LOKOL-445264 format. One record per residue: residue number from 0; x, y, z of N, C-alpha, C in turn; residue in three letters. Coordinates in pm, whole numbers, plus 32768, in hexadecimal, padded with zeros to 4 digits. Last residue first. Example, Ala and Ser with C-alpha at 12.3 -4.5 7.8 and 13.67 -1.06 7.14 Angstrom:
BEGIN
1, 8505, 7F1F, 82C4, 8557, 7F96, 82CA, 850A, 8003, 8313, SER .
0, 8527, 7DC7, 830C, 84CE, 7E3E, 830C, 8528, 7EB6, 830C, ALA .
//
This chain:
BEGIN
142, EFBE, 9203, 862A, F020, 9278, 8648, F006, 9276, 86F7, ALA .
141, EF32, 90D7, 85E8, EEF1, 916A, 8616, EF82, 917C, 866B, ASP .
140, F013, 8FEC, 855F, EFD4, 903E, 8582, EF6C, 909F, 85BE, ALA .
139, F0B6, 8EC9, 84C9, F084, 8F56, 84C5, F024, 8F77, 8525, GLU .
138, F215, 8E94, 846B, F184, 8E5C, 84CD, F14E, 8ECA, 84CE, SER .
137, F2BB, 8D8F, 8391, F27F, 8E14, 83A6, F206, 8DE5, 840F, THR .
136, F3C7, 8C8A, 83C2, F306, 8C8D, 83AC, F300, 8D1F, 83FF, ALA .
135, F4CB, 8C47, 8312, F44D, 8BF1, 83A7, F3EC, 8C56, 8357, GLY .
134, F573, 8D63, 82B5, F5B3, 8CE3, 82ED, F539, 8C71, 834C, THR .
133, F526, 8E29, 8199, F4F0, 8DDD, 820A, F520, 8D8C, 8258, PRO .
132, F5E0, 8EF8, 8121, F5AC, 8E4E, 8108, F59A, 8E2D, 8187, LYS .
131, F5EC, 9010, 80A3, F5F8, 8FDA, 810A, F5B9, 8F81, 811F, ILE .
130, F681, 9171, 8005, F66C, 90F3, 7FCA, F64C, 9093, 8050, THR .
129, F692, 92C4, 7F9A, F6B6, 922F, 8028, F684, 91D0, 800D, LEU .
128, F6DB, 936B, 7ECF, F698, 9366, 7EF9, F6AC, 92AA, 7F47, THR .
127, F724, 94DA, 7EA2, F72B, 948A, 7E97, F6C9, 940D, 7EF3, ALA .
126, F714, 964E, 7DEC, F695, 95AF, 7E37, F6E5, 9549, 7E3D, THR .
125, F715, 976D, 7D8E, F77D, 9721, 7D9E, F729, 9694, 7DF8, LYS .
124, F626, 9818, 7CB2, F657, 9836, 7D60, F6CF, 9783, 7D55, VAL .
123, F6A3, 98D3, 7BAA, F673, 989D, 7BD9, F686, 9843, 7C80, ALA .
122, F72C, 9996, 7B2C, F674, 99CC, 7B49, F66A, 9920, 7B97, GLY .
121, F806, 98AC, 7AAC, F7F0, 9941, 7AF2, F757, 9935, 7AB5, PRO .
120, F828, 979E, 7B69, F812, 97D8, 7AD2, F7D8, 9841, 7AEA, ALA .
119, F882, 963A, 7B96, F8A7, 96CC, 7BDB, F862, 96E9, 7B5E, VAL .
118, F7F6, 9506, 7BDB, F82D, 955D, 7B79, F837, 95F5, 7BC0, GLU .
117, F7F7, 9481, 7D0B, F7D3, 94B7, 7CF5, F80A, 94E5, 7C60, ALA .
116, F8AE, 93E1, 7E3E, F871, 942A, 7E13, F844, 9424, 7D8E, PRO .
115, F832, 92A6, 7EBA, F880, 9303, 7E66, F81A, 9362, 7E12, GLU .
114, F885, 91DC, 7F80, F869, 9255, 7F90, F8AB, 9270, 7F11, TYR .
113, F805, 9073, 7F9B, F835, 9091, 7F78, F824, 9157, 7FA0, GLY .
112, F7BB, 8F85, 808C, F7E8, 8F81, 802A, F812, 8FC4, 7FBC, THR .
111, F779, 8FD7, 81E2, F7A9, 901C, 8180, F7E3, 8FC4, 80F3, ALA .
110, F6F6, 8EC8, 823E, F74A, 8EA8, 8239, F773, 8F2D, 81A7, HIS .
109, F5E8, 8EB6, 8365, F5EC, 8EC2, 82D4, F695, 8EDB, 82ED, GLY .
108, F4D9, 8E83, 8402, F57D, 8E8E, 8428, F586, 8EBA, 83BE, THR .
107, F3DF, 8F72, 84AF, F3C1, 8F29, 8455, F470, 8F0D, 8453, GLY .
106, F267, 9005, 8460, F2CF, 8FF2, 84C8, F32B, 8F5C, 846E, THR .
105, F1A9, 90C2, 843E, F1B6, 9078, 83FF, F22D, 9049, 8455, ILE .
104, F063, 9177, 8512, F107, 916E, 84F4, F128, 90DD, 84A2, GLU .
103, EF8E, 9295, 8484, EFC7, 9216, 849B, F01D, 922D, 8479, TRP .
102, EF7B, 9394, 84AB, EF29, 9362, 852D, EF34, 92BE, 8504, ALA .
101, F00C, 94D7, 853A, F021, 941E, 8508, EFCC, 9405, 8572, ALA .
100, EF3F, 95E6, 84B5, EF92, 959B, 8515, EFBC, 9521, 851B, ALA .
99, EED7, 967A, 83CB, EF73, 9684, 83A6, EFD8, 9615, 8407, GLY .
98, EDE1, 9658, 83BF, EE58, 96F0, 83C7, EEF2, 96C2, 83F2, ASP .
97, ED97, 9543, 835A, ED8A, 961E, 82D7, EDEF, 96A3, 8342, GLU .
96, EEF1, 949C, 840B, EE4D, 94E6, 8399, EE2B, 955D, 8377, ASP .
95, F001, 93EE, 8338, EFAD, 9480, 8392, EF2F, 946D, 835D, SER .
94, F0C6, 930D, 83C2, F093, 9364, 832F, F00F, 9398, 83A1, LEU .
93, F203, 92E3, 83CC, F191, 933A, 842C, F136, 9314, 83B1, ASN .
92, F320, 91BD, 83E0, F2B5, 9222, 8386, F22F, 9236, 83D2, ILE .
91, F40E, 915D, 8479, F379, 9143, 8476, F34C, 91F3, 8433, GLN .
90, F509, 9084, 8487, F50E, 90D4, 8440, F496, 913E, 8496, PHE .
89, F678, 9003, 84CF, F5CA, 8FFC, 84F4, F56E, 907E, 84D3, PRO .
88, F73D, 8F5C, 8415, F711, 8FBE, 845F, F677, 8FC5, 84A9, ARG .
87, F844, 8E39, 8411, F798, 8E75, 83C9, F793, 8F1E, 8441, PRO .
86, F98C, 8E2D, 83DD, F92E, 8E3E, 840E, F8CC, 8E7E, 83DA, ALA .
85, FA42, 8EB1, 833F, FA41, 8E49, 82E2, F9C4, 8DFC, 8340, ILE .
84, FA43, 9030, 829C, FA33, 8FD3, 832B, FA17, 8F34, 82DE, ALA .
83, FA1A, 909C, 81B5, FAB8, 9084, 81DA, FA95, 901C, 823D, ASP .
82, F928, 9155, 81D7, F96C, 909D, 814B, F9B4, 90B7, 8141, ARG .
81, F933, 91A6, 82C2, F8DD, 9134, 82D1, F8F3, 90EF, 8248, ALA .
80, FA09, 928E, 828A, FA03, 923B, 82F2, F9CC, 9180, 82F7, GLY .
79, F962, 92EE, 81C3, F9C6, 92DC, 81AD, FA4C, 927C, 821E, ARG .
78, F884, 9376, 82AD, F869, 930E, 81FE, F8EC, 92BD, 81D5, CYS .
77, F929, 93F1, 8342, F8BF, 9380, 8355, F8C1, 9325, 82C3, LEU .
76, F969, 94F4, 827D, F9AC, 947D, 828C, F996, 93F7, 8303, ILE .
75, F87E, 9519, 8258, F8F7, 9504, 81CC, F94B, 9476, 8217, ASP .
74, F83A, 9588, 8345, F7DE, 950B, 8295, F846, 94E0, 8255, THR .
73, F90B, 9646, 8332, F8DA, 95FD, 83B7, F8A7, 957A, 836E, ALA .
72, F9C0, 96A2, 81CC, F93F, 96C1, 8283, F929, 964C, 82D5, SER .
71, FA39, 9650, 8160, FA55, 968C, 81B7, FA20, 96BC, 8238, GLY .
70, F964, 96D7, 807F, F9C6, 96D0, 806C, FA2B, 96E4, 80F0, PRO .
69, F81B, 96CD, 8023, F8A9, 974C, 8071, F8E9, 96D3, 8094, VAL .
68, F754, 9688, 7F89, F7D1, 965E, 7F8B, F7BF, 96F4, 7FDF, TYR .
67, F5D3, 960D, 7FB0, F640, 968E, 7F9D, F6B5, 9672, 7FA3, ASN .
66, F58F, 94F4, 7FD1, F55B, 9542, 7FFF, F5F3, 958F, 7F95, MET .
65, F4B4, 93BF, 7FC5, F528, 940E, 7F57, F507, 9487, 7FD7, THR .
64, F4DD, 9262, 7FEE, F4D1, 92D5, 803B, F50B, 932C, 7FCB, VAL .
63, F45A, 9102, 7F85, F4D7, 9150, 7F90, F492, 91ED, 7FDA, ALA .
62, F459, 8FAE, 7FCD, F42C, 9012, 7FA0, F474, 907C, 7FB1, PHE .
61, F424, 8E58, 7FD0, F48F, 8EE7, 7FEF, F430, 8F46, 7FAB, GLU .
60, F324, 8D8B, 809E, F375, 8DCA, 8016, F3DD, 8E74, 801D, THR .
59, F35E, 8C5B, 8151, F33D, 8D3A, 8130, F37A, 8D3B, 8095, ALA .
58, F2F0, 8B2F, 80F1, F348, 8B9E, 80F5, F2ED, 8C10, 80ED, ASP .
57, F273, 89EA, 8164, F250, 8A68, 8169, F2DB, 8ABA, 815E, ARG .
56, F2AB, 889B, 80FC, F2BE, 891F, 8188, F2BC, 8990, 810F, LEU .
55, F18C, 87F7, 8046, F1FF, 87D8, 80BB, F230, 883D, 8126, ALA .
54, F057, 8794, 7FDD, F084, 880C, 7FFE, F110, 87C0, 8062, LYS .
53, F067, 8690, 7EE8, F052, 86BD, 7F77, F0B2, 8751, 7F76, ILE .
52, EFCC, 861D, 7DA7, F003, 866E, 7DDA, F01E, 866F, 7E9A, PHE .
51, EFF3, 8557, 7C82, EFC5, 85C1, 7CED, EFF6, 85F0, 7D21, GLU .
50, EF92, 8550, 7B36, EFF2, 8582, 7B86, EFC3, 85AE, 7BD3, LYS .
49, EE8A, 84A9, 7A9F, EEAD, 853E, 7A83, EF48, 8511, 7AE5, TYR .
48, EE2E, 83C5, 7A1C, EE97, 83A6, 79F9, EEE6, 846E, 7A08, ARG .
47, ECF6, 83A4, 7A6B, ECF1, 83D4, 7A31, EDAA, 8412, 7A32, ASN .
46, EDAD, 8347, 7BBF, ED2C, 8380, 7B85, ED4D, 8401, 7AF3, ALA .
45, EED1, 82AA, 7BD7, EE90, 834D, 7BFC, EE22, 8336, 7BB5, SER .
44, EF1B, 81AB, 7BF1, EEA2, 81C8, 7BD9, EE81, 823B, 7C10, LYS .
43, F055, 81BF, 7C3D, F011, 8172, 7B97, EF6D, 8174, 7BA3, LEU .
42, F064, 834B, 7CC1, F07F, 827D, 7C8E, F040, 8240, 7C29, HIS .
41, F102, 846C, 7CEF, F0B0, 8440, 7CF2, F0BF, 8381, 7CC3, THR .
40, F127, 8519, 7DBB, F110, 84A6, 7DE6, F0D0, 8440, 7DC7, VAL .
39, F205, 85ED, 7E0C, F199, 85C9, 7D7D, F1C0, 854C, 7DCF, GLU .
38, F20D, 8703, 7E89, F22D, 86C8, 7E61, F200, 8654, 7E3D, VAL .
37, F21E, 889B, 7EAD, F1BA, 8826, 7EDB, F209, 8795, 7E95, THR .
36, F259, 89A5, 7F6A, F276, 8953, 7F20, F20E, 88D3, 7F03, ASP .
35, F181, 8AC5, 7FAE, F1A5, 8A55, 7FEC, F208, 89F1, 7F95, TRP .
34, F1CD, 8C08, 7FE6, F17F, 8BAF, 7F6C, F1CA, 8B54, 7FEE, VAL .
33, F159, 8D7E, 80AB, F19C, 8CDA, 809D, F170, 8C95, 803E, THR .
32, F1F6, 8E84, 808A, F199, 8E39, 80A6, F197, 8DCC, 809E, GLY .
31, F25D, 8FCE, 8118, F256, 8F3C, 80D6, F205, 8EF5, 80F3, PRO .
30, F218, 90D9, 8053, F226, 90E6, 80B4, F23A, 9000, 80A2, ILE .
29, F30E, 91EA, 7FDF, F274, 9192, 7FF0, F25D, 9170, 804B, SER .
28, F2B3, 935E, 8012, F32B, 92EF, 802C, F2B4, 9281, 7FFA, PHE .
27, F38B, 94C9, 8003, F30E, 9478, 7FD1, F369, 93A2, 7FCE, SER .
26, F421, 95C1, 8033, F38F, 9580, 7FD9, F32A, 9537, 7FBC, THR .
25, F4A1, 95D0, 814E, F479, 957B, 8129, F40E, 95C9, 80C7, VAL .
24, F55E, 96AB, 8206, F557, 96AF, 8155, F50B, 962E, 8101, ASN .
23, F5F3, 95B0, 82FF, F5DE, 9623, 82BC, F5AC, 9633, 8226, ALA .
22, F55E, 946F, 8385, F5FC, 94E0, 8312, F59B, 955B, 82DF, LEU .
21, F590, 946F, 84D4, F52E, 9465, 8455, F5A2, 94B8, 8403, GLU .
20, F5F2, 9377, 8585, F5E6, 9410, 8585, F5CF, 93FB, 84D3, THR .
19, F617, 928D, 86AE, F5EA, 927E, 860D, F5E5, 935A, 862C, LEU .
18, F748, 9275, 8743, F6C0, 927B, 8755, F6A8, 9297, 86E3, ALA .
17, F843, 91ED, 871A, F834, 9210, 87AA, F784, 922B, 87CB, THR .
16, F84B, 91D8, 8634, F8CC, 9175, 866F, F8BB, 918A, 8710, GLY .
15, F78E, 9260, 8570, F81E, 926B, 85A3, F8BF, 923D, 85F5, ASN .
14, F65C, 91BD, 84C9, F6D2, 91F2, 8576, F756, 920A, 8544, HIS .
13, F571, 92BB, 8446, F62F, 91FA, 844F, F677, 923B, 84C9, LEU .
12, F43E, 92F8, 83FF, F4D7, 92FF, 8434, F50C, 92A6, 843A, GLU .
11, F37E, 93C0, 82DA, F3DD, 934B, 830B, F45C, 939E, 838C, PHE .
10, F1FE, 9458, 8306, F2C5, 9441, 832C, F33B, 93F1, 8333, THR .
9, F125, 9542, 82A3, F1A9, 94BE, 82EE, F229, 949F, 830B, SER .
8, F0E6, 9658, 8281, F12F, 961E, 8320, F120, 9572, 8330, GLY .
7, F05A, 95C0, 813B, F05C, 9651, 81C0, F07F, 961B, 8225, TRP .
6, EFDB, 9509, 80D1, F01F, 9532, 80F7, F074, 9559, 811D, GLY .
5, EE54, 9520, 80DD, EEC5, 954E, 80A1, EF29, 9530, 811D, ILE .
4, ED3D, 944B, 814E, EDC3, 94A7, 813A, EDE8, 94FA, 812C, THR .
3, EBF8, 93F3, 8108, EC63, 93B8, 80D9, EC9F, 942E, 8133, ALA .
2, EAE3, 93B7, 8160, EB37, 93A8, 81D2, EBE9, 93BC, 817F, ASP .
1, E9F7, 9462, 8054, EA60, 940F, 809D, EAAA, 943C, 811C, SER .
0, E8C8, 946A, 8098, E8FD, 94B0, 80A2, E994, 9474, 80D0, MET .
//
């Protein structure tokens, strides 16, 4: 039997200046990953004429939070405020277990680099996407 679970019950929270606040109507989000910069250290005796590299600095990858767009809602106001803020904001991702309860937390601080409502069309739900670029390391732990 697989230990895999679905995303139902998972949440995304963003700091509103006072406390972490759950964004309403979230339909999906990606999870920040980690990538390494590399520095070339090739020298005149590099084996078989291959370039050589070492790991340098790590970077947490940008991620997106997609939600149903409700203009003027508390979530819309929070996302617009984060997008326009100069300072980064704390965030928390809560991944759910099979019962929808928080089981794993990913926390960090990041800049909202974009908040974009999507195309509006007849018969389609209005959506918006908030893009976050973490600054520094993220942390992961049991909820």
